[in-house]
C-alpha positions in Angstrom: 0.0 0.0 0.0 1.3 3.5 -0.9 0.4 6.5 1.3 0.7 10.2 0.6 2.5 11.8 3.5 2.7 15.3 4.9 6.2 16.8 4.7 7.7 20.2 5.2 9.9 21.9 2.6 13.3 22.5 4.0 15.2 23.4 0.8 14.1 24.4 -2.7 16.4 22.9 -5.4 16.9 23.3 -9.1 14.4 22.1 -11.7 11.3 22.3 -9.5 12.6 19.9 -6.9 12.7 20.3 -3.1 14.1 18.6 -0.1 11.3 17.8 2.4 11.3 16.5 6.0 8.7 14.0 7.1 7.2 15.0 10.4 9.7 15.7 13.1 11.8 12.7 12.1 15.2 12.7 10.5 13.6 11.3 7.3 14.2 13.5 4.3 13.0 13.0 0.7 13.5 14.8 -2.6 10.2 15.6 -4.2 9.0 17.4 -7.4 7.0 20.6 -6.8 6.0 20.8 -10.5 2.3 19.7 -9.8 1.6 22.5 -7.3 -0.5 25.4 -8.6 1.5 28.0 -6.7 5.2 28.5 -6.2 6.2 26.7 -2.9 8.4 28.3 -0.2 10.7 26.9 2.4 8.6 26.1 5.5 5.5 25.2 3.5 3.8 21.8 4.1 2.9 19.6 1.2 1.4 16.1 0.7 4.0 13.9 -1.1 3.1 10.8 -3.0 5.4 8.8 -5.4 8.0 11.6 -5.4 5.5 14.4 -6.2 4.0 17.1 -4.0 0.3 17.0 -4.8 -1.0 20.0 -2.8 -0.1 22.3 0.0 -1.3 22.0 3.6 -1.5 24.4 6.6 0.7 23.5 9.5 -2.4 22.4 11.4 -3.6 20.1 8.6 -0.1 18.6 8.3 0.0 17.8 12.1 -3.5 16.4 12.1 -2.5 14.0 9.2 0.8 13.0 10.9 -1.1 12.3 14.1 -3.5 10.1 12.3 -0.7 8.2 10.6 1.2 7.8 13.9 -2.0 6.3 15.5 -2.4 3.8 12.7 1.2 2.7 12.9 1.2 2.4 16.7 -2.1 0.4 16.6 -0.8 -1.9 14.0 2.6 -2.5 15.4 2.2 -1.7 19.0 5.3 0.6 19.0 5.9 4.4 18.4 5.9 5.6 14.8 9.3 6.8 13.5 7.9 10.1 12.3 
């Protein structure tokens, strides 16, 4: 199963790419920002799926989504989520 995950943009790179951080973890991904309707900025939150940012989120929406994902992981595995 593939999930779209909330991530925060930490660095804008060349060719419409950005380095993003998943939650408060030390997990970083490189994602394309080319599908976003508006120009992203460092600090913005986005939903990332299959290497593409699909849309922007408010910080509150991002935290709510991360909290729900953590609860699912913890319920399934019985241990804290890594993000």
